[in-house]
PLY file of the C-alpha trace (Angstrom):
ply
format ascii 1.0
element vertex 176
property float x
property float y
property float z
element edge 175
property int vertex1
property int vertex2
end_header
20.39 -0.85 42.97
17.66 0.78 40.96
15.66 3.63 42.36
11.88 3.86 42.10
12.26 6.44 39.35
14.50 4.16 37.31
12.13 1.23 37.72
9.20 3.41 36.65
11.19 4.66 33.64
12.05 1.12 32.56
8.44 0.00 33.06
7.29 2.91 30.91
9.81 1.87 28.28
8.46 -1.66 28.23
4.87 -0.39 27.98
5.92 2.03 25.22
7.59 -0.80 23.34
4.45 -2.91 23.66
2.34 -0.04 22.36
4.67 0.43 19.37
4.48 -3.28 18.51
0.70 -3.26 18.90
0.30 -0.17 16.69
2.46 -1.78 14.03
0.38 -4.96 14.18
-2.92 -3.05 13.99
-1.73 -1.06 10.97
-0.49 -4.26 9.33
-3.83 -5.99 9.95
-5.68 -3.02 8.43
-3.46 -3.12 5.36
-4.05 -6.85 4.93
-7.82 -6.31 5.14
-7.65 -3.47 2.62
-5.67 -5.77 0.33
-8.39 -8.42 0.62
-11.00 -5.82 -0.31
-8.95 -4.77 -3.35
-8.60 -8.39 -4.46
-12.34 -8.99 -4.03
-13.12 -5.81 -5.98
-10.85 -7.08 -8.75
-12.91 -10.25 -8.99
-16.16 -8.29 -9.01
-14.88 -6.06 -11.81
-13.96 -9.07 -13.93
-17.36 -10.65 -13.31
-19.13 -7.40 -14.22
-17.10 -7.08 -17.42
-17.94 -10.66 -18.42
-21.63 -10.03 -17.76
-21.51 -6.82 -19.80
-19.80 -8.66 -22.67
-22.56 -11.30 -22.61
-25.21 -8.56 -22.77
-23.44 -6.93 -25.70
-23.24 -10.24 -27.57
-26.95 -10.94 -26.97
-27.85 -7.44 -28.18
-25.76 -8.02 -31.33
-27.58 -11.31 -31.95
-30.95 -9.54 -31.60
-29.78 -6.81 -33.96
-28.62 -9.40 -36.51
-31.97 -11.19 -36.28
-33.89 -7.94 -36.69
-31.78 -6.99 -39.72
-32.31 -10.41 -41.32
-36.04 -10.23 -40.68
-36.29 -6.76 -42.17
-34.31 -7.76 -45.24
-36.33 -10.98 -45.67
-39.59 -9.06 -45.37
-38.52 -6.78 -48.18
-37.84 -9.77 -50.43
-34.04 -9.64 -50.37
-32.11 -12.91 -50.16
-30.28 -12.82 -46.82
-27.71 -15.51 -47.70
-25.73 -13.57 -50.29
-24.34 -10.15 -51.12
-25.05 -7.08 -49.02
-27.16 -8.81 -46.34
-24.17 -11.06 -45.50
-21.92 -8.01 -45.20
-24.47 -6.32 -42.94
-24.65 -9.45 -40.78
-20.84 -9.67 -40.61
-20.56 -5.98 -39.67
-23.10 -6.32 -36.86
-21.32 -9.47 -35.58
-17.90 -7.80 -35.76
-19.10 -4.64 -33.98
-20.80 -6.63 -31.23
-17.75 -8.81 -30.65
-15.46 -5.76 -30.64
-17.63 -4.09 -27.98
-17.77 -7.30 -25.93
-14.00 -7.75 -26.02
-13.49 -4.08 -25.14
-15.70 -4.57 -22.06
-13.70 -7.65 -21.04
-10.41 -5.82 -21.56
-11.58 -2.92 -19.39
-12.60 -5.36 -16.65
-9.27 -7.16 -16.84
-7.36 -3.89 -16.56
-9.40 -2.80 -13.56
-8.92 -6.23 -11.97
-5.18 -6.08 -12.61
-5.01 -2.74 -10.82
-6.94 -4.18 -7.87
-4.61 -7.16 -7.64
-1.57 -4.87 -7.74
-3.10 -2.86 -4.90
-3.53 -6.11 -2.95
0.18 -6.88 -3.34
1.06 -3.31 -2.39
-1.05 -3.48 0.77
0.68 -6.75 1.66
4.09 -5.12 1.37
2.87 -2.14 3.39
1.60 -4.51 6.10
4.99 -6.19 6.34
6.86 -2.88 6.52
4.44 -1.45 9.10
4.85 -4.47 11.34
8.63 -4.18 11.00
8.50 -0.45 11.77
6.56 -1.19 14.97
9.26 -3.61 16.08
11.99 -1.08 15.33
10.08 1.61 17.23
9.77 -0.75 20.19
13.49 -1.45 20.17
14.23 2.26 19.86
11.97 3.03 22.83
13.70 0.47 25.01
17.19 1.61 23.99
16.38 5.29 24.52
14.92 4.55 27.95
17.95 2.47 28.88
20.27 5.26 27.85
18.21 7.77 29.79
18.28 5.56 32.89
22.02 5.06 32.55
22.58 8.81 32.31
20.40 9.45 35.34
22.59 7.09 37.38
25.68 9.06 36.42
27.20 6.74 33.87
29.71 8.76 31.86
28.43 11.94 33.43
30.76 12.14 36.41
34.28 13.26 35.93
36.10 15.93 34.00
34.88 16.83 30.56
31.56 14.96 30.58
29.22 17.05 32.66
30.72 20.46 32.13
32.33 20.49 35.59
35.88 20.74 34.36
37.47 24.14 34.16
38.46 25.12 30.65
42.13 24.95 29.81
43.95 28.26 30.21
44.62 30.11 26.98
48.20 31.20 26.63
48.92 33.97 24.14
52.38 33.29 22.77
52.41 36.24 20.43
53.63 38.67 23.14
57.16 38.02 24.27
58.74 39.78 27.08
62.51 40.16 26.75
64.03 40.38 30.01
0 1
1 2
2 3
3 4
4 5
5 6
6 7
7 8
8 9
9 10
10 11
11 12
12 13
13 14
14 15
15 16
16 17
17 18
18 19
19 20
20 21
21 22
22 23
23 24
24 25
25 26
26 27
27 28
28 29
29 30
30 31
31 32
32 33
33 34
34 35
35 36
36 37
37 38
38 39
39 40
40 41
41 42
42 43
43 44
44 45
45 46
46 47
47 48
48 49
49 50
50 51
51 52
52 53
53 54
54 55
55 56
56 57
57 58
58 59
59 60
60 61
61 62
62 63
63 64
64 65
65 66
66 67
67 68
68 69
69 70
70 71
71 72
72 73
73 74
74 75
75 76
76 77
77 78
78 79
79 80
80 81
81 82
82 83
83 84
84 85
85 86
86 87
87 88
88 89
89 90
90 91
91 92
92 93
93 94
94 95
95 96
96 97
97 98
98 99
99 100
100 101
101 102
102 103
103 104
104 105
105 106
106 107
107 108
108 109
109 110
110 111
111 112
112 113
113 114
114 115
115 116
116 117
117 118
118 119
119 120
120 121
121 122
122 123
123 124
124 125
125 126
126 127
127 128
128 129
129 130
130 131
131 132
132 133
133 134
134 135
135 136
136 137
137 138
138 139
139 140
140 141
141 142
142 143
143 144
144 145
145 146
146 147
147 148
148 149
149 150
150 151
151 152
152 153
153 154
154 155
155 156
156 157
157 158
158 159
159 160
160 161
161 162
162 163
163 164
164 165
165 166
166 167
167 168
168 169
169 170
170 171
171 172
172 173
173 174
174 175
């Protein structure tokens, strides 16, 4: 028969196990939400990089148009020689800057997506840790209750109640 103390100890163990499971679930839910935020940020970074690349390309087109207008106004033919090289250089520089912006956005997005995966793994491990903590709490409480009832604590050698064995010194011999 269980005593009131043992029942209270087991009830506390069950409550403690429930708390451990709940804490694991809360931490897992927080990690999942943080992962969603990282994934959303990754998308925003890609969108921002694409928008920046579009702005760079439009600026390059305006610069090309301004260069052509200036050369035309000075009487230079814009369809041959140096004006074509100037136009090509402006186009190449603008495209390089646009692609650099897109690459930077893709790298930032990749990092965000990796964080999302990492948070997902963390969520799984945290949930698992809560379950293990719950099991540990129940087992420790059961062992404590068993010890309080005297299981393996009564009898010689277990509770320190047994007298130590006598020590016999065999080095001294009495010849008689």
